[in-house]
mmCIF file as gemmi writes it, N, C-alpha and C atoms, coordinates in Angstrom:
data_model
loop_
_atom_site.group_PDB
_atom_site.id
_atom_site.type_symbol
_atom_site.label_atom_id
_atom_site.label_alt_id
_atom_site.label_comp_id
_atom_site.label_asym_id
_atom_site.label_entity_id
_atom_site.label_seq_id
_atom_site.pdbx_PDB_ins_code
_atom_site.Cartn_x
_atom_site.Cartn_y
_atom_site.Cartn_z
_atom_site.occupancy
_atom_site.B_iso_or_equiv
_atom_site.pdbx_formal_charge
_atom_site.auth_seq_id
_atom_site.auth_asym_id
_atom_site.pdbx_PDB_model_num
ATOM 1 N N . MET Axp A 1 ? 46.845 221.994 124.202 1 0 ? 1 A 1
ATOM 2 C CA . MET Axp A 1 ? 45.851 221.174 123.459 1 0 ? 1 A 1
ATOM 3 C C . MET Axp A 1 ? 46.328 219.437 123.646 1 0 ? 1 A 1
ATOM 4 N N . GLN Axp A 2 ? 45.541 218.671 123.677 1 0 ? 2 A 1
ATOM 5 C CA . GLN Axp A 2 ? 45.829 217.534 123.693 1 0 ? 2 A 1
ATOM 6 C C . GLN Axp A 2 ? 46.708 216.841 122.852 1 0 ? 2 A 1
ATOM 7 N N . HIS Axp A 3 ? 46.922 215.883 123.14 1 0 ? 3 A 1
ATOM 8 C CA . HIS Axp A 3 ? 47.874 215.122 122.242 1 0 ? 3 A 1
ATOM 9 C C . HIS Axp A 3 ? 47.485 214.575 120.897 1 0 ? 3 A 1
ATOM 10 N N . ARG Axp A 4 ? 46.269 214.09 121.171 1 0 ? 4 A 1
ATOM 11 C CA . ARG Axp A 4 ? 45.615 213.186 120.053 1 0 ? 4 A 1
ATOM 12 C C . ARG Axp A 4 ? 44.893 214.458 119.296 1 0 ? 4 A 1
ATOM 13 N N . MET Axp A 5 ? 44.462 215.636 119.641 1 0 ? 5 A 1
ATOM 14 C CA . MET Axp A 5 ? 44.201 216.62 119.067 1 0 ? 5 A 1
ATOM 15 C C . MET Axp A 5 ? 45.265 217.562 118.135 1 0 ? 5 A 1
ATOM 16 N N . LYS Axp A 6 ? 46.3 217.406 118.528 1 0 ? 6 A 1
ATOM 17 C CA . LYS Axp A 6 ? 47.463 217.445 117.596 1 0 ? 6 A 1
ATOM 18 C C . LYS Axp A 6 ? 47.751 216.827 116.899 1 0 ? 6 A 1
ATOM 19 N N . THR Axp A 7 ? 47.729 215.309 116.679 1 0 ? 7 A 1
ATOM 20 C CA . THR Axp A 7 ? 48.035 214.436 115.963 1 0 ? 7 A 1
ATOM 21 C C . THR Axp A 7 ? 46.952 213.912 115.009 1 0 ? 7 A 1
ATOM 22 N N . HIS Axp A 8 ? 45.705 214.321 115.337 1 0 ? 8 A 1
ATOM 23 C CA . HIS Axp A 8 ? 44.774 213.759 114.678 1 0 ? 8 A 1
ATOM 24 C C . HIS Axp A 8 ? 43.738 214.939 114.297 1 0 ? 8 A 1
ATOM 25 N N . ARG Axp A 9 ? 44.495 215.965 113.876 1 0 ? 9 A 1
ATOM 26 C CA . ARG Axp A 9 ? 43.554 217.146 113.58 1 0 ? 9 A 1
ATOM 27 C C . ARG Axp A 9 ? 42.282 217.05 112.269 1 0 ? 9 A 1
ATOM 28 N N . LEU Axp A 10 ? 41.222 217.233 112.345 1 0 ? 10 A 1
ATOM 29 C CA . LEU Axp A 10 ? 40.369 217.403 111.357 1 0 ? 10 A 1
ATOM 30 C C . LEU Axp A 10 ? 40.78 218.529 110.611 1 0 ? 10 A 1
ATOM 31 N N . THR Axp A 11 ? 40.437 218.207 109.123 1 0 ? 11 A 1
ATOM 32 C CA . THR Axp A 11 ? 40.32 219.032 108.222 1 0 ? 11 A 1
ATOM 33 C C . THR Axp A 11 ? 39.104 220.027 108.221 1 0 ? 11 A 1
ATOM 34 N N . LYS Axp A 12 ? 38.926 220.931 107.347 1 0 ? 12 A 1
ATOM 35 C CA . LYS Axp A 12 ? 37.948 221.975 107.307 1 0 ? 12 A 1
ATOM 36 C C . LYS Axp A 12 ? 36.752 221.23 106.688 1 0 ? 12 A 1
ATOM 37 N N . GLU Axp A 13 ? 37.083 220.225 105.829 1 0 ? 13 A 1
ATOM 38 C CA . GLU Axp A 13 ? 36.053 219.878 104.889 1 0 ? 13 A 1
ATOM 39 C C . GLU Axp A 13 ? 35.742 218.242 106.192 1 0 ? 13 A 1
ATOM 40 N N . GLN Axp A 14 ? 36.348 217.777 106.962 1 0 ? 14 A 1
ATOM 41 C CA . GLN Axp A 14 ? 35.985 216.897 108.021 1 0 ? 14 A 1
ATOM 42 C C . GLN Axp A 14 ? 34.821 217.31 108.765 1 0 ? 14 A 1
ATOM 43 N N . VAL Axp A 15 ? 35.363 218.663 109.554 1 0 ? 15 A 1
ATOM 44 C CA . VAL Axp A 15 ? 34.621 219.418 110.316 1 0 ? 15 A 1
ATOM 45 C C . VAL Axp A 15 ? 33.105 219.541 109.872 1 0 ? 15 A 1
ATOM 46 N N . ASN Axp A 16 ? 33.137 220.166 108.736 1 0 ? 16 A 1
ATOM 47 C CA . ASN Axp A 16 ? 31.919 220.503 107.967 1 0 ? 16 A 1
ATOM 48 C C . ASN Axp A 16 ? 31.049 219.24 107.658 1 0 ? 16 A 1
ATOM 49 N N . ASN Axp A 17 ? 31.692 218.024 107.277 1 0 ? 17 A 1
ATOM 50 C CA . ASN Axp A 17 ? 30.882 216.97 107.313 1 0 ? 17 A 1
ATOM 51 C C . ASN Axp A 17 ? 30.173 216.653 108.678 1 0 ? 17 A 1
ATOM 52 N N . LEU Axp A 18 ? 31.106 216.434 109.691 1 0 ? 18 A 1
ATOM 53 C CA . LEU Axp A 18 ? 30.803 215.993 110.874 1 0 ? 18 A 1
ATOM 54 C C . LEU Axp A 18 ? 29.588 216.807 111.539 1 0 ? 18 A 1
ATOM 55 N N . LEU Axp A 19 ? 29.645 218.095 111.157 1 0 ? 19 A 1
ATOM 56 C CA . LEU Axp A 19 ? 28.501 218.977 111.681 1 0 ? 19 A 1
ATOM 57 C C . LEU Axp A 19 ? 27.302 218.293 110.981 1 0 ? 19 A 1
ATOM 58 N N . SER Axp A 20 ? 27.452 218.264 109.572 1 0 ? 20 A 1
ATOM 59 C CA . SER Axp A 20 ? 26.082 218.461 108.766 1 0 ? 20 A 1
ATOM 60 C C . SER Axp A 20 ? 25.605 216.726 109.1 1 0 ? 20 A 1
ATOM 61 N N . GLN Axp A 21 ? 26.331 215.748 109.518 1 0 ? 21 A 1
ATOM 62 C CA . GLN Axp A 21 ? 25.694 214.469 109.472 1 0 ? 21 A 1
ATOM 63 C C . GLN Axp A 21 ? 25.358 214.262 111.262 1 0 ? 21 A 1
ATOM 64 N N . THR Axp A 22 ? 25.798 214.859 111.919 1 0 ? 22 A 1
ATOM 65 C CA . THR Axp A 22 ? 25.761 214.708 113.474 1 0 ? 22 A 1
ATOM 66 C C . THR Axp A 22 ? 24.661 215.614 113.807 1 0 ? 22 A 1
ATOM 67 N N . GLN Axp A 23 ? 23.325 215.255 114.709 1 0 ? 23 A 1
ATOM 68 C CA . GLN Axp A 23 ? 22.487 215.73 115.242 1 0 ? 23 A 1
ATOM 69 C C . GLN Axp A 23 ? 22.545 216.478 116.473 1 0 ? 23 A 1
ATOM 70 N N . THR Axp A 24 ? 23.374 215.752 117.373 1 0 ? 24 A 1
ATOM 71 C CA . THR Axp A 24 ? 23.477 216.077 118.642 1 0 ? 24 A 1
ATOM 72 C C . THR Axp A 24 ? 24.641 216.459 119.206 1 0 ? 24 A 1
ATOM 73 N N . GLY Axp A 25 ? 24.751 216.808 120.518 1 0 ? 25 A 1
ATOM 74 C CA . GLY Axp A 25 ? 25.867 217.31 121.247 1 0 ? 25 A 1
ATOM 75 C C . GLY Axp A 25 ? 25.658 217.964 122.504 1 0 ? 25 A 1
ATOM 76 N N . CYS Axp A 26 ? 26.598 218.584 123.004 1 0 ? 26 A 1
ATOM 77 C CA . CYS Axp A 26 ? 26.722 218.943 124.446 1 0 ? 26 A 1
ATOM 78 C C . CYS Axp A 26 ? 27.395 220.234 124.39 1 0 ? 26 A 1
ATOM 79 N N . LEU Axp A 27 ? 26.328 221.44 125.008 1 0 ? 27 A 1
ATOM 80 C CA . LEU Axp A 27 ? 26.786 222.964 124.782 1 0 ? 27 A 1
ATOM 81 C C . LEU Axp A 27 ? 27.316 223.069 126.376 1 0 ? 27 A 1
ATOM 82 N N . ALA Axp A 28 ? 28.088 223.667 126.31 1 0 ? 28 A 1
ATOM 83 C CA . ALA Axp A 28 ? 28.77 223.891 127.681 1 0 ? 28 A 1
ATOM 84 C C . ALA Axp A 28 ? 28.803 225.686 127.853 1 0 ? 28 A 1
ATOM 85 N N . THR Axp A 29 ? 28.198 225.984 128.731 1 0 ? 29 A 1
ATOM 86 C CA . THR Axp A 29 ? 28.255 227.762 129.3 1 0 ? 29 A 1
ATOM 87 C C . THR Axp A 29 ? 28.661 227.806 130.734 1 0 ? 29 A 1
ATOM 88 N N . LEU Axp A 30 ? 28.545 229.029 130.798 1 0 ? 30 A 1
ATOM 89 C CA . LEU Axp A 30 ? 29.127 229.317 132.257 1 0 ? 30 A 1
ATOM 90 C C . LEU Axp A 30 ? 28.202 229.743 133.276 1 0 ? 30 A 1
ATOM 91 N N . ASN Axp A 31 ? 27.683 229.304 134.479 1 0 ? 31 A 1
ATOM 92 C CA . ASN Axp A 31 ? 26.764 230.208 135.39 1 0 ? 31 A 1
ATOM 93 C C . ASN Axp A 31 ? 27.411 231.218 135.547 1 0 ? 31 A 1
ATOM 94 N N . THR Axp A 32 ? 26.562 232.192 136.49 1 0 ? 32 A 1
ATOM 95 C CA . THR Axp A 32 ? 26.914 233.452 136.715 1 0 ? 32 A 1
ATOM 96 C C . THR Axp A 32 ? 28.22 233.5 137.868 1 0 ? 32 A 1
ATOM 97 N N . ASN Axp A 33 ? 28.218 232.322 138.618 1 0 ? 33 A 1
ATOM 98 C CA . ASN Axp A 33 ? 28.963 232.024 139.859 1 0 ? 33 A 1
ATOM 99 C C . ASN Axp A 33 ? 30.392 231.476 138.734 1 0 ? 33 A 1
ATOM 100 N N . GLY Axp A 34 ? 30.542 231.028 137.61 1 0 ? 34 A 1
ATOM 101 C CA . GLY Axp A 34 ? 31.657 230.627 136.866 1 0 ? 34 A 1
ATOM 102 C C . GLY Axp A 34 ? 31.673 229.26 136.717 1 0 ? 34 A 1
ATOM 103 N N . SER Axp A 35 ? 30.745 228.371 137.302 1 0 ? 35 A 1
ATOM 104 C CA . SER Axp A 35 ? 30.906 226.941 137.336 1 0 ? 35 A 1
ATOM 105 C C . SER Axp A 35 ? 30.274 226.773 136.034 1 0 ? 35 A 1
ATOM 106 N N . PRO Axp A 36 ? 30.833 225.349 135.115 1 0 ? 36 A 1
ATOM 107 C CA . PRO Axp A 36 ? 30.045 225.162 134.094 1 0 ? 36 A 1
ATOM 108 C C . PRO Axp A 36 ? 28.669 224.652 134.162 1 0 ? 36 A 1
ATOM 109 N N . TYR Axp A 37 ? 28.013 224.691 133.058 1 0 ? 37 A 1
ATOM 110 C CA . TYR Axp A 37 ? 26.754 224.238 132.915 1 0 ? 37 A 1
ATOM 111 C C . TYR Axp A 37 ? 26.816 223.409 131.503 1 0 ? 37 A 1
ATOM 112 N N . VAL Axp A 38 ? 26.367 222.091 131.427 1 0 ? 38 A 1
ATOM 113 C CA . VAL Axp A 38 ? 26.304 221.417 130.05 1 0 ? 38 A 1
ATOM 114 C C . VAL Axp A 38 ? 25.059 221.019 130.049 1 0 ? 38 A 1
ATOM 115 N N . THR Axp A 39 ? 24.572 221.063 128.747 1 0 ? 39 A 1
ATOM 116 C CA . THR Axp A 39 ? 23.145 220.909 128.307 1 0 ? 39 A 1
ATOM 117 C C . THR Axp A 39 ? 23.5 220.04 126.958 1 0 ? 39 A 1
ATOM 118 N N . PRO Axp A 40 ? 22.989 218.563 127.107 1 0 ? 40 A 1
ATOM 119 C CA . PRO Axp A 40 ? 22.924 217.767 125.693 1 0 ? 40 A 1
ATOM 120 C C . PRO Axp A 40 ? 21.686 219 124.873 1 0 ? 40 A 1
ATOM 121 N N . ILE Axp A 41 ? 22.09 218.73 123.791 1 0 ? 41 A 1
ATOM 122 C CA . ILE Axp A 41 ? 21.374 219.603 122.619 1 0 ? 41 A 1
ATOM 123 C C . ILE Axp A 41 ? 21.187 218.874 121.552 1 0 ? 41 A 1
ATOM 124 N N . HIS Axp A 42 ? 20.267 219.248 120.253 1 0 ? 42 A 1
ATOM 125 C CA . HIS Axp A 42 ? 20.074 218.768 119.18 1 0 ? 42 A 1
ATOM 126 C C . HIS Axp A 42 ? 20.408 220.006 118.613 1 0 ? 42 A 1
ATOM 127 N N . PHE Axp A 43 ? 20.929 219.775 117.439 1 0 ? 43 A 1
ATOM 128 C CA . PHE Axp A 43 ? 21.198 221.022 116.66 1 0 ? 43 A 1
ATOM 129 C C . PHE Axp A 43 ? 21.242 220.801 114.846 1 0 ? 43 A 1
ATOM 130 N N . LEU Axp A 44 ? 21.108 221.778 114.177 1 0 ? 44 A 1
ATOM 131 C CA . LEU Axp A 44 ? 21.356 221.783 112.802 1 0 ? 44 A 1
ATOM 132 C C . LEU Axp A 44 ? 22.261 222.634 112.348 1 0 ? 44 A 1
ATOM 133 N N . TYR Axp A 45 ? 23.237 222.199 111.272 1 0 ? 45 A 1
ATOM 134 C CA . TYR Axp A 45 ? 24.181 222.638 111.002 1 0 ? 45 A 1
ATOM 135 C C . TYR Axp A 45 ? 23.664 223.106 109.511 1 0 ? 45 A 1
ATOM 136 N N . LEU Axp A 46 ? 23.536 224.58 109.298 1 0 ? 46 A 1
ATOM 137 C CA . LEU Axp A 46 ? 23.477 225.298 107.719 1 0 ? 46 A 1
ATOM 138 C C . LEU Axp A 46 ? 24.056 226.21 107.508 1 0 ? 46 A 1
ATOM 139 N N . ASP Axp A 47 ? 24.48 226.614 106.352 1 0 ? 47 A 1
ATOM 140 C CA . ASP Axp A 47 ? 25.396 227.595 105.667 1 0 ? 47 A 1
ATOM 141 C C . ASP Axp A 47 ? 26.321 228.346 106.889 1 0 ? 47 A 1
ATOM 142 N N . ASN Axp A 48 ? 27.414 227.152 107.249 1 0 ? 48 A 1
ATOM 143 C CA . ASN Axp A 48 ? 28.077 227.382 108.176 1 0 ? 48 A 1
ATOM 144 C C . ASN Axp A 48 ? 27.718 228.192 109.414 1 0 ? 48 A 1
ATOM 145 N N . ALA Axp A 49 ? 26.38 227.819 109.809 1 0 ? 49 A 1
ATOM 146 C CA . ALA Axp A 49 ? 25.926 228.341 111.343 1 0 ? 49 A 1
ATOM 147 C C . ALA Axp A 49 ? 25.296 227.095 111.707 1 0 ? 49 A 1
ATOM 148 N N . ILE Axp A 50 ? 25.25 227.124 113.074 1 0 ? 50 A 1
ATOM 149 C CA . ILE Axp A 50 ? 25.044 225.831 114.196 1 0 ? 50 A 1
ATOM 150 C C . ILE Axp A 50 ? 23.515 226.557 114.854 1 0 ? 50 A 1
ATOM 151 N N . TYR Axp A 51 ? 22.542 225.808 114.109 1 0 ? 51 A 1
ATOM 152 C CA . TYR Axp A 51 ? 21.446 226.342 114.834 1 0 ? 51 A 1
ATOM 153 C C . TYR Axp A 51 ? 20.667 225.212 116.214 1 0 ? 51 A 1
ATOM 154 N N . ILE Axp A 52 ? 20.523 225.963 117.302 1 0 ? 52 A 1
ATOM 155 C CA . ILE Axp A 52 ? 20.269 224.904 118.734 1 0 ? 52 A 1
ATOM 156 C C . ILE Axp A 52 ? 18.689 224.905 118.695 1 0 ? 52 A 1
ATOM 157 N N . HIS Axp A 53 ? 18.208 223.486 118.74 1 0 ? 53 A 1
ATOM 158 C CA . HIS Axp A 53 ? 16.694 223.507 119.02 1 0 ? 53 A 1
ATOM 159 C C . HIS Axp A 53 ? 16.467 223.529 120.626 1 0 ? 53 A 1
ATOM 160 N N . GLY Axp A 54 ? 15.792 224.505 121.169 1 0 ? 54 A 1
ATOM 161 C CA . GLY Axp A 54 ? 15.42 224.425 122.698 1 0 ? 54 A 1
ATOM 162 C C . GLY Axp A 54 ? 14.398 225.245 122.793 1 0 ? 54 A 1
ATOM 163 N N . LEU Axp A 55 ? 14.143 225.745 123.638 1 0 ? 55 A 1
ATOM 164 C CA . LEU Axp A 55 ? 13.083 226.798 124.659 1 0 ? 55 A 1
ATOM 165 C C . LEU Axp A 55 ? 13.929 228.29 124.515 1 0 ? 55 A 1
ATOM 166 N N . PRO Axp A 56 ? 12.993 229.326 124.16 1 0 ? 56 A 1
ATOM 167 C CA . PRO Axp A 56 ? 13.654 230.441 123.999 1 0 ? 56 A 1
ATOM 168 C C . PRO Axp A 56 ? 13.977 230.955 125.604 1 0 ? 56 A 1
ATOM 169 N N . LYS Axp A 57 ? 13.769 230.639 126.633 1 0 ? 57 A 1
ATOM 170 C CA . LYS Axp A 57 ? 14.305 230.596 128.031 1 0 ? 57 A 1
ATOM 171 C C . LYS Axp A 57 ? 14.818 229.295 128.797 1 0 ? 57 A 1
ATOM 172 N N . GLY Axp A 58 ? 15.564 229.916 130.075 1 0 ? 58 A 1
ATOM 173 C CA . GLY Axp A 58 ? 16.016 228.5 130.702 1 0 ? 58 A 1
ATOM 174 C C . GLY Axp A 58 ? 17.394 229.116 131.033 1 0 ? 58 A 1
ATOM 175 N N . GLN Axp A 59 ? 18.176 228.387 131.499 1 0 ? 59 A 1
ATOM 176 C CA . GLN Axp A 59 ? 19.456 228.17 132.404 1 0 ? 59 A 1
ATOM 177 C C . GLN Axp A 59 ? 20.496 228.654 131.452 1 0 ? 59 A 1
ATOM 178 N N . LYS Axp A 60 ? 20.627 227.806 129.949 1 0 ? 60 A 1
ATOM 179 C CA . LYS Axp A 60 ? 21.456 227.85 129.295 1 0 ? 60 A 1
ATOM 180 C C . LYS Axp A 60 ? 21.212 229.484 128.647 1 0 ? 60 A 1
ATOM 181 N N . ILE Axp A 61 ? 20.305 229.618 128.298 1 0 ? 61 A 1
ATOM 182 C CA . ILE Axp A 61 ? 19.761 231.046 127.65 1 0 ? 61 A 1
ATOM 183 C C . ILE Axp A 61 ? 20.352 232.055 128.477 1 0 ? 61 A 1
ATOM 184 N N . ASP Axp A 62 ? 19.986 231.886 130.156 1 0 ? 62 A 1
ATOM 185 C CA . ASP Axp A 62 ? 20.271 233.022 130.653 1 0 ? 62 A 1
ATOM 186 C C . ASP Axp A 62 ? 21.923 232.942 130.752 1 0 ? 62 A 1
ATOM 187 N N . ASN Axp A 63 ? 22.495 232.037 130.651 1 0 ? 63 A 1
ATOM 188 C CA . ASN Axp A 63 ? 24.29 231.996 130.993 1 0 ? 63 A 1
ATOM 189 C C . ASN Axp A 63 ? 25.011 232.613 129.677 1 0 ? 63 A 1
ATOM 190 N N . ILE Axp A 64 ? 24.447 232.419 128.411 1 0 ? 64 A 1
ATOM 191 C CA . ILE Axp A 64 ? 24.92 232.786 127.044 1 0 ? 64 A 1
ATOM 192 C C . ILE Axp A 64 ? 24.286 234.446 127.16 1 0 ? 64 A 1
ATOM 193 N N . LYS Axp A 65 ? 23.281 234.881 127.592 1 0 ? 65 A 1
ATOM 194 C CA . LYS Axp A 65 ? 23.22 236.31 127.679 1 0 ? 65 A 1
ATOM 195 C C . LYS Axp A 65 ? 24.029 236.9 128.281 1 0 ? 65 A 1
ATOM 196 N N . ALA Axp A 66 ? 24.557 236.064 129.874 1 0 ? 66 A 1
ATOM 197 C CA . ALA Axp A 66 ? 25.442 236.819 130.649 1 0 ? 66 A 1
ATOM 198 C C . ALA Axp A 66 ? 27.07 236.803 130.107 1 0 ? 66 A 1
ATOM 199 N N . ASN Axp A 67 ? 27.109 235.593 129.227 1 0 ? 67 A 1
ATOM 200 C CA . ASN Axp A 67 ? 28.501 235.428 128.707 1 0 ? 67 A 1
ATOM 201 C C . ASN Axp A 67 ? 28.45 234.445 127.616 1 0 ? 67 A 1
ATOM 202 N N . SER Axp A 68 ? 28.635 235.083 126.608 1 0 ? 68 A 1
ATOM 203 C CA . SER Axp A 68 ? 28.809 234.373 125.024 1 0 ? 68 A 1
ATOM 204 C C . SER Axp A 68 ? 29.803 233.613 124.677 1 0 ? 68 A 1
ATOM 205 N N . ASN Axp A 69 ? 30.559 233.276 125.492 1 0 ? 69 A 1
ATOM 206 C CA . ASN Axp A 69 ? 31.851 232.377 125.723 1 0 ? 69 A 1
ATOM 207 C C . ASN Axp A 69 ? 30.86 230.846 126.203 1 0 ? 69 A 1
ATOM 208 N N . VAL Axp A 70 ? 31.085 229.999 125.02 1 0 ? 70 A 1
ATOM 209 C CA . VAL Axp A 70 ? 30.482 228.82 124.886 1 0 ? 70 A 1
ATOM 210 C C . VAL Axp A 70 ? 31.452 227.732 124.487 1 0 ? 70 A 1
ATOM 211 N N . SER Axp A 71 ? 31.374 226.559 124.587 1 0 ? 71 A 1
ATOM 212 C CA . SER Axp A 71 ? 31.731 225.518 124.036 1 0 ? 71 A 1
ATOM 213 C C . SER Axp A 71 ? 31.081 224.355 123.558 1 0 ? 71 A 1
ATOM 214 N N . MET Axp A 72 ? 31.15 223.888 122.488 1 0 ? 72 A 1
ATOM 215 C CA . MET Axp A 72 ? 30.34 222.639 121.605 1 0 ? 72 A 1
ATOM 216 C C . MET Axp A 72 ? 30.982 221.487 121.492 1 0 ? 72 A 1
ATOM 217 N N . THR Axp A 73 ? 30.45 220.504 122.078 1 0 ? 73 A 1
ATOM 218 C CA . THR Axp A 73 ? 31.208 219.337 121.965 1 0 ? 73 A 1
ATOM 219 C C . THR Axp A 73 ? 30.2 218.279 120.988 1 0 ? 73 A 1
ATOM 220 N N . VAL Axp A 74 ? 30.79 217.93 120.066 1 0 ? 74 A 1
ATOM 221 C CA . VAL Axp A 74 ? 29.852 216.846 118.899 1 0 ? 74 A 1
ATOM 222 C C . VAL Axp A 74 ? 31.015 215.902 118.465 1 0 ? 74 A 1
ATOM 223 N N . TYR Axp A 75 ? 30.629 214.821 118.206 1 0 ? 75 A 1
ATOM 224 C CA . TYR Axp A 75 ? 31.79 213.604 117.881 1 0 ? 75 A 1
ATOM 225 C C . TYR Axp A 75 ? 30.534 212.352 117.539 1 0 ? 75 A 1
ATOM 226 N N . GLU Axp A 76 ? 31.509 211.605 116.724 1 0 ? 76 A 1
ATOM 227 C CA . GLU Axp A 76 ? 31.01 210.318 116.424 1 0 ? 76 A 1
ATOM 228 C C . GLU Axp A 76 ? 32.172 209.385 116.889 1 0 ? 76 A 1
ATOM 229 N N . MET Axp A 77 ? 31.697 208.048 117.334 1 0 ? 77 A 1
ATOM 230 C CA . MET Axp A 77 ? 32.386 207.072 117.794 1 0 ? 77 A 1
ATOM 231 C C . MET Axp A 77 ? 32.866 206.265 116.676 1 0 ? 77 A 1
ATOM 232 N N . GLY Axp A 78 ? 34.049 206.429 115.887 1 0 ? 78 A 1
ATOM 233 C CA . GLY Axp A 78 ? 34.585 205.561 114.913 1 0 ? 78 A 1
ATOM 234 C C . GLY Axp A 78 ? 35.092 204.497 115.293 1 0 ? 78 A 1
ATOM 235 N N . GLY Axp A 79 ? 35.631 204.504 116.513 1 0 ? 79 A 1
ATOM 236 C CA . GLY Axp A 79 ? 36.55 203.485 116.983 1 0 ? 79 A 1
ATOM 237 C C . GLY Axp A 79 ? 37.634 203.972 118.081 1 0 ? 79 A 1
ATOM 238 N N . LEU Axp A 80 ? 38.33 203.014 118.406 1 0 ? 80 A 1
ATOM 239 C CA . LEU Axp A 80 ? 39.405 203.804 119.342 1 0 ? 80 A 1
ATOM 240 C C . LEU Axp A 80 ? 40.716 203.81 118.896 1 0 ? 80 A 1
ATOM 241 N N . LEU Axp A 81 ? 41.495 204.816 119.443 1 0 ? 81 A 1
ATOM 242 C CA . LEU Axp A 81 ? 42.747 205.053 119.073 1 0 ? 81 A 1
ATOM 243 C C . LEU Axp A 81 ? 43.781 204.604 119.975 1 0 ? 81 A 1
ATOM 244 N N . LEU Axp A 82 ? 44.124 203.272 119.755 1 0 ? 82 A 1
ATOM 245 C CA . LEU Axp A 82 ? 45.054 202.732 120.825 1 0 ? 82 A 1
ATOM 246 C C . LEU Axp A 82 ? 46.391 202.76 120.324 1 0 ? 82 A 1
ATOM 247 N N . ASP Axp A 83 ? 47.035 202.902 121.301 1 0 ? 83 A 1
ATOM 248 C CA . ASP Axp A 83 ? 48.488 202.913 121.492 1 0 ? 83 A 1
ATOM 249 C C . ASP Axp A 83 ? 49.121 201.826 121.576 1 0 ? 83 A 1
ATOM 250 N N . PRO Axp A 84 ? 50.132 200.741 121.28 1 0 ? 84 A 1
ATOM 251 C CA . PRO Axp A 84 ? 50.238 199.545 122.087 1 0 ? 84 A 1
ATOM 252 C C . PRO Axp A 84 ? 51.455 199.585 122.875 1 0 ? 84 A 1
ATOM 253 N N . ASP Axp A 85 ? 51.835 200.897 122.667 1 0 ? 85 A 1
ATOM 254 C CA . ASP Axp A 85 ? 53.266 201.083 123.828 1 0 ? 85 A 1
ATOM 255 C C . ASP Axp A 85 ? 52.821 201.755 125.261 1 0 ? 85 A 1
ATOM 256 N N . VAL Axp A 86 ? 51.747 201.567 125.145 1 0 ? 86 A 1
ATOM 257 C CA . VAL Axp A 86 ? 50.751 202.816 126.618 1 0 ? 86 A 1
ATOM 258 C C . VAL Axp A 86 ? 50.079 201.802 127.114 1 0 ? 86 A 1
ATOM 259 N N . SER Axp A 87 ? 50.117 201.697 128.352 1 0 ? 87 A 1
ATOM 260 C CA . SER Axp A 87 ? 49.125 200.974 129.037 1 0 ? 87 A 1
ATOM 261 C C . SER Axp A 87 ? 47.571 202.119 129.146 1 0 ? 87 A 1
ATOM 262 N N . PRO Axp A 88 ? 46.564 201.643 129.514 1 0 ? 88 A 1
ATOM 263 C CA . PRO Axp A 88 ? 45.661 202.711 129.743 1 0 ? 88 A 1
ATOM 264 C C . PRO Axp A 88 ? 45.663 202.958 130.962 1 0 ? 88 A 1
ATOM 265 N N . VAL Axp A 89 ? 45.293 204.572 131.076 1 0 ? 89 A 1
ATOM 266 C CA . VAL Axp A 89 ? 45.25 204.886 132.826 1 0 ? 89 A 1
ATOM 267 C C . VAL Axp A 89 ? 43.877 205.164 132.973 1 0 ? 89 A 1
ATOM 268 N N . ILE Axp A 90 ? 43.262 205.005 134.112 1 0 ? 90 A 1
ATOM 269 C CA . ILE Axp A 90 ? 41.851 205.003 134.532 1 0 ? 90 A 1
ATOM 270 C C . ILE Axp A 90 ? 42.186 206.293 135.589 1 0 ? 90 A 1
ATOM 271 N N . PRO Axp A 91 ? 41.6 207.501 135.094 1 0 ? 91 A 1
ATOM 272 C CA . PRO Axp A 91 ? 41.542 208.44 136.125 1 0 ? 91 A 1
ATOM 273 C C . PRO Axp A 91 ? 41.032 208.656 137.356 1 0 ? 91 A 1
ATOM 274 N N . THR Axp A 92 ? 41.3 209.069 138.26 1 0 ? 92 A 1
ATOM 275 C CA . THR Axp A 92 ? 40.471 209.017 139.275 1 0 ? 92 A 1
ATOM 276 C C . THR Axp A 92 ? 39.957 210.558 139.955 1 0 ? 92 A 1
ATOM 277 N N . LEU Axp A 93 ? 38.851 210.893 139.89 1 0 ? 93 A 1
ATOM 278 C CA . LEU Axp A 93 ? 38.2 211.996 140.054 1 0 ? 93 A 1
ATOM 279 C C . LEU Axp A 93 ? 37.816 212.332 141.297 1 0 ? 93 A 1
ATOM 280 N N . ASN Axp A 94 ? 38.523 213.535 142.236 1 0 ? 94 A 1
ATOM 281 C CA . ASN Axp A 94 ? 37.898 213.944 143.524 1 0 ? 94 A 1
ATOM 282 C C . ASN Axp A 94 ? 36.848 214.979 143.247 1 0 ? 94 A 1
ATOM 283 N N . ILE Axp A 95 ? 35.612 214.825 143.284 1 0 ? 95 A 1
ATOM 284 C CA . ILE Axp A 95 ? 34.737 215.57 143.225 1 0 ? 95 A 1
ATOM 285 C C . ILE Axp A 95 ? 33.833 216.294 144.596 1 0 ? 95 A 1
ATOM 286 N N . LYS Axp A 96 ? 34.043 217.132 144.716 1 0 ? 96 A 1
ATOM 287 C CA . LYS Axp A 96 ? 33.339 217.651 145.966 1 0 ? 96 A 1
ATOM 288 C C . LYS Axp A 96 ? 31.973 218.359 145.896 1 0 ? 96 A 1
ATOM 289 N N . VAL Axp A 97 ? 30.947 217.893 146.483 1 0 ? 97 A 1
ATOM 290 C CA . VAL Axp A 97 ? 29.363 218.125 145.867 1 0 ? 97 A 1
ATOM 291 C C . VAL Axp A 97 ? 28.822 218.647 146.921 1 0 ? 97 A 1
């Protein structure tokens, strides 16, 4: 777990509020070859369930049928958490296409 996730955990009430007030996010599934597939989505949170708007067929549906392990990211940008004692680090990514 990342440091900020440990030190800035959301309560169940905060999670419920975030899901109730947010309408968009990203759904990550796995392709059959194990590579990630991330799709921007619109969703509705109702009665402790997340309902995703979208077509009844396609890559994300095929992926979910093959492997129901998914991840969803939902967030609101409220501001930056700055640590005055640490300089920002810009990561370098080496992506092979």
